[in-house]
Structure formats: structure tokens, C-alpha cells
C-alpha positions as CSV (number, residue, x, y, z in Angstrom):
1,M,-15.6,33.7,-38.5
2,S,-16.7,30.2,-37.8
3,R,-14.3,27.3,-37.2
4,D,-14.5,23.9,-38.7
5,V,-14.3,21.8,-35.5
6,N,-14.0,18.6,-37.4
7,K,-10.7,19.5,-39.0
8,P,-7.8,17.4,-37.7
9,G,-5.7,20.4,-36.9
10,Y,-8.4,21.9,-34.7
11,V,-9.0,18.6,-32.9
12,L,-5.3,18.2,-32.2
13,V,-4.9,21.7,-30.9
14,F,-8.0,21.5,-28.7
15,S,-6.9,18.2,-27.3
16,A,-3.5,19.5,-26.5
17,V,-4.9,22.6,-24.7
18,V,-7.3,20.5,-22.7
19,S,-4.7,18.0,-21.8
20,A,-2.2,20.7,-20.7
21,A,-4.9,22.3,-18.6
22,F,-5.8,19.1,-16.8
23,T,-2.1,18.1,-16.4
24,G,-1.3,21.5,-14.9
25,A,-4.2,21.2,-12.5
26,I,-3.2,17.7,-11.3
27,M,0.4,18.8,-10.9
28,T,-0.7,21.8,-8.8
29,L,-2.9,19.6,-6.6
30,H,0.0,17.1,-6.1
31,A,2.4,19.9,-5.2
32,L,-0.1,21.4,-2.7
33,S,-0.8,18.0,-1.1
34,A,2.8,16.6,-1.0
35,D,3.8,18.4,2.2
36,A,0.6,17.3,3.9
37,A,1.1,13.7,2.8
38,A,4.7,13.7,4.1
39,R,3.6,15.1,7.4
40,N,0.9,12.4,7.8
41,A,3.4,9.7,6.9
42,R,5.9,11.0,9.5
43,L,3.1,11.2,12.1
44,F,2.0,7.7,11.3
45,E,5.5,6.3,11.8
46,R,6.0,8.2,15.1
47,K,2.7,6.8,16.4
48,G,4.0,3.3,15.7
49,V,7.4,4.0,17.4
50,V,5.8,5.5,20.5
51,E,3.5,2.5,20.7
52,V,6.1,-0.1,20.1
53,F,8.2,1.2,23.0
54,G,5.2,1.3,25.3
55,L,5.4,5.0,25.8
56,G,1.7,5.5,25.4
57,T,-1.4,4.3,23.6
58,A,-1.4,6.1,20.3
59,A,-5.2,5.7,19.8
60,E,-5.7,7.7,23.0
61,M,-3.1,10.4,22.4
62,S,-3.5,13.6,20.4
63,D,-1.1,14.2,17.5
64,D,0.7,16.9,19.5
65,E,1.1,14.4,22.4
66,I,2.6,11.8,20.1
67,L,5.0,14.2,18.5
68,D,6.0,15.7,21.9
69,T,6.6,12.2,23.3
70,Y,8.7,11.2,20.3
71,E,10.8,14.3,20.4
72,R,11.5,14.0,24.2
73,R,12.0,10.2,24.5
74,I,13.2,8.9,21.1
75,T,16.6,9.5,19.4
76,P,18.4,7.8,16.6
77,L,21.2,5.5,17.6
78,D,24.5,7.3,17.1
79,V,26.7,4.3,16.2
80,P,26.8,2.5,12.8
81,L,25.4,-1.1,12.8
82,R,26.3,-3.4,9.9
83,D,26.2,-7.1,9.9
84,P,29.7,-8.3,9.0
85,E,28.3,-11.5,7.5
86,T,25.6,-10.2,5.1
87,G,26.4,-6.5,4.9
88,T,22.9,-5.6,6.0
89,V,22.9,-2.0,7.5
90,F,20.6,-1.3,10.4
91,N,21.9,2.1,11.3
92,D,24.0,4.7,9.4
93,P,24.2,7.9,11.4
94,N,25.4,9.8,8.3
95,A,22.6,8.7,6.0
96,A,20.1,11.4,5.1
97,G,17.1,9.0,4.7
98,G,16.1,5.4,5.3
99,A,15.1,3.5,8.5
100,K,17.4,3.9,11.5
101,T,17.7,2.0,14.8
102,L,16.0,4.1,17.5
103,V,16.7,4.5,21.2
104,A,14.0,5.1,23.8
105,R,15.0,6.9,27.0
106,G,13.5,7.4,30.4
107,P,13.1,10.8,32.2
108,G,16.6,10.5,33.5
109,G,18.1,9.7,30.1
110,E,18.4,6.0,30.9
111,V,18.1,3.6,27.9
112,L,14.7,1.8,27.9
113,G,15.2,-0.1,24.7
114,Y,16.2,-0.2,21.1
115,A,14.0,-0.5,18.0
116,L,15.5,-2.0,15.0
117,P,14.0,-1.7,11.5
118,V,12.6,-5.0,10.3
119,W,11.5,-5.8,6.7
120,G,10.9,-8.7,4.4
121,V,8.6,-10.1,1.8
122,G,5.2,-11.1,3.1
123,F,2.6,-13.3,1.4
124,W,2.0,-10.6,-1.3
125,A,4.7,-7.9,-1.0
126,R,7.2,-6.2,1.3
127,I,6.4,-5.6,5.0
128,D,8.2,-2.9,7.0
129,G,8.1,-2.2,10.7
130,Y,10.1,-1.9,13.9
131,L,11.0,-4.5,16.6
132,A,11.8,-3.0,20.0
133,L,14.1,-4.9,22.3
134,T,15.1,-4.5,25.9
135,P,18.5,-2.7,26.7
136,G,20.1,-6.1,27.0
137,L,18.8,-7.0,23.5
138,D,17.4,-10.3,25.0
139,R,13.7,-9.7,25.2
140,I,11.0,-8.2,22.9
141,V,9.4,-5.0,24.1
142,G,7.0,-4.8,21.2
143,V,6.6,-5.0,17.4
144,V,4.8,-2.8,14.9
145,F,4.2,-3.2,11.2
146,L,3.9,0.1,9.4
147,R,3.6,-0.8,5.7
148,H,2.2,-4.0,4.1
149,S,0.0,-5.3,1.3
150,E,-1.4,-8.3,3.1
151,T,-5.1,-9.4,2.6
152,P,-7.5,-7.3,4.8
153,G,-9.1,-9.5,7.5
154,L,-6.5,-12.2,7.0
155,G,-2.8,-11.5,6.8
156,G,-3.6,-7.8,7.3
157,R,-4.4,-8.6,10.9
158,L,-0.7,-8.5,11.6
159,T,-1.3,-4.8,12.5
160,E,-3.8,-5.7,15.2
161,P,-2.6,-5.0,18.8
162,R,-4.0,-8.2,20.1
163,W,-1.8,-10.4,17.8
164,R,1.3,-8.1,18.2
165,A,1.0,-8.3,22.0
166,G,1.9,-12.0,21.8
167,F,5.5,-11.0,20.9
168,K,6.0,-9.0,24.1
169,G,8.5,-10.5,26.5
170,L,9.7,-13.3,24.1
171,N,13.3,-14.4,24.4
172,V,15.5,-13.2,21.5
173,Q,18.9,-14.2,22.8
174,P,20.9,-16.0,20.1
175,P,19.5,-19.6,20.1
176,R,21.4,-22.8,19.9
177,A,22.7,-24.0,16.5
178,G,19.9,-25.2,14.3
179,E,17.2,-23.4,16.3
180,K,15.3,-20.1,15.7
181,Y,15.0,-16.8,17.5
182,L,11.2,-16.9,17.1
183,Y,8.5,-19.4,16.1
184,V,5.3,-18.1,14.7
185,G,2.5,-20.8,14.6
186,G,2.6,-24.5,15.1
187,E,2.0,-26.2,18.4
188,A,2.9,-24.3,21.5
189,P,5.7,-25.8,23.6
190,A,4.5,-27.9,26.5
191,S,7.9,-28.2,28.2
192,P,10.3,-25.4,29.4
193,D,13.1,-27.5,27.8
194,H,11.5,-27.2,24.3
195,P,13.4,-24.9,21.9
196,K,10.1,-23.0,21.3
197,H,9.7,-22.2,25.0
198,G,9.6,-18.4,25.5
199,R,10.0,-17.9,21.7
200,H,6.6,-18.9,20.4
201,V,3.6,-16.8,19.2
202,D,0.4,-18.1,17.7
203,A,-0.1,-17.7,13.9
204,I,-2.7,-15.4,12.5
205,T,-5.8,-17.4,12.0
206,G,-6.4,-18.1,8.3
207,A,-3.1,-16.5,7.3
208,T,-0.5,-19.2,7.4
209,G,1.4,-17.6,4.5
210,T,1.7,-14.2,6.2
211,S,2.6,-15.9,9.5
212,S,5.4,-18.0,8.0
213,A,6.7,-14.9,6.2
214,V,6.8,-12.8,9.4
215,E,8.6,-15.7,11.2
216,R,11.2,-16.0,8.4
217,F,12.1,-12.3,8.1
218,L,12.1,-11.6,11.8
219,N,14.5,-14.5,12.3
220,D,16.7,-13.1,9.5
221,R,16.7,-9.6,10.9
222,L,17.4,-10.7,14.5
223,A,20.3,-12.8,13.5
224,E,21.8,-10.0,11.4
225,F,21.1,-7.4,14.1
226,H,22.8,-9.4,16.9
227,R,25.9,-9.9,14.8
228,A,25.9,-6.2,13.9
229,A,25.4,-5.1,17.5
230,A,28.1,-7.5,18.7
231,A,30.5,-6.1,16.1
232,A,29.7,-2.5,17.1
233,G,30.0,-3.3,20.8
234,L,26.4,-2.2,21.5
235,T,25.5,-2.5,25.2
236,G,24.0,-5.9,25.9
237,A,24.8,-7.3,22.5
238,K,25.7,-11.0,22.4
239,S,27.4,-12.8,19.6
240,D,25.8,-16.0,18.2
241,A,29.1,-17.3,17.0
């Protein structure tokens, strides 16, 4: 018996069946790819952490080498870190998810540095990454930005190793009142007595907005982290009170 495919009832039933079939297929593909996506995201973050601590060049390491280095040399900090002034939490050992402050250790178990999570609003949207400091919390070991929505070729260059290398070795001891931990852009200091001396990095060419945003949120996070570390008695921490 032939069907009248132009009847509204038939059209509705046919559309519902087709929609259900496609929805089921999409949900199945999503479920199958979810684990792989999670693994890739985890590997990407571990690459960044290995690199920010200077434990290897991620581009020259295999995935297994990166994971092995991370497992052997990187551990979460085991003490809570909370800024008593703003309430910002940098580390909660009991939290199931979220960014944690990480510790890099040498072959003998000695502390090589700490990596605190850093975040803030860039020119377009939120930026997330890690800032690694020396054991005394007074110098930068490295910085890596893992997630951002900045303009490719402009602000998006914040991920380039060449620009990030400018942060290495900068002084991040608590500055004098009215001064900053870091200065991104502007004229480089000519005198060792200048507040910018040892704290300055060039801006990203053509991306003043992104550069200013990075300067702002890194200064905010460093101030909060130093207060949190001092309150927790973390080795090397100094209060900026």
C-alpha cells in the first residue's frame, strides 16, 4: 500500500526518526572521542609544565618521554595556599579538579621550583597558564600559556618560546610600595636603580592590549601568591606587608 508522503503526520514521523538517528550517531561519536580528547588535553598540559620548568624541550620529546618526565619529576604541592587578603586559592590538596601549584624535583628529590597557576582576562577572553618560580620564590624560571583566545599572529604570539623566554630570570620579589612585580612593554630601564630593572620584558609587537592584560594579571597573581605562600610558611616565601 502506497503512503502519502505529503501528509503532515508522515512528514513529522519521518523527521523525528531521521533526527533521532543523527542525534544518536553524534552522541555515539562524542562518547567515543571524549576519552581521546581528555588524554590529549592532559598531554598538552603536561608538555607545558615540563617545558616551563626547563626539564626538556617538548617539541623534541616523544609523548612517552614527556609523560615519564612529568611522573618522575613533577608533584602537586601538598599544602593549601590561599591569599588571606582576596581569598584566591592557588592550591587545595583535597580538591578533585582545578589547577594546582606544582613542584619540580631533581634526581635526589631536591626542589627545583614551584609552578603556580596564572589566569586573567586577555584582550578578548580568559588566558590560563603556569608561572614557574625558583625555590626561593624570587626569580622566574619560565612561563607558559595553555589556553587563550587572542588574535593569531598578534596577541596569540604570547605562546611563542622567543617571547616567553624574556621572562626567564626576572626578579619577582615583592616590590616596594607603588611599584610592580613585572613590567610588560614600555621603555626598557637604563639604570639599575630604576624600578623596572630586572623586572621588564618587551611587549608583543602589535599586541599592546594583550601585553597590558598579561602584565596586569601576572602582577595580580604574583601579589596574591606571595601573600598565600607567606601565610602557609612555604619555603622561600616573603611577605610584601
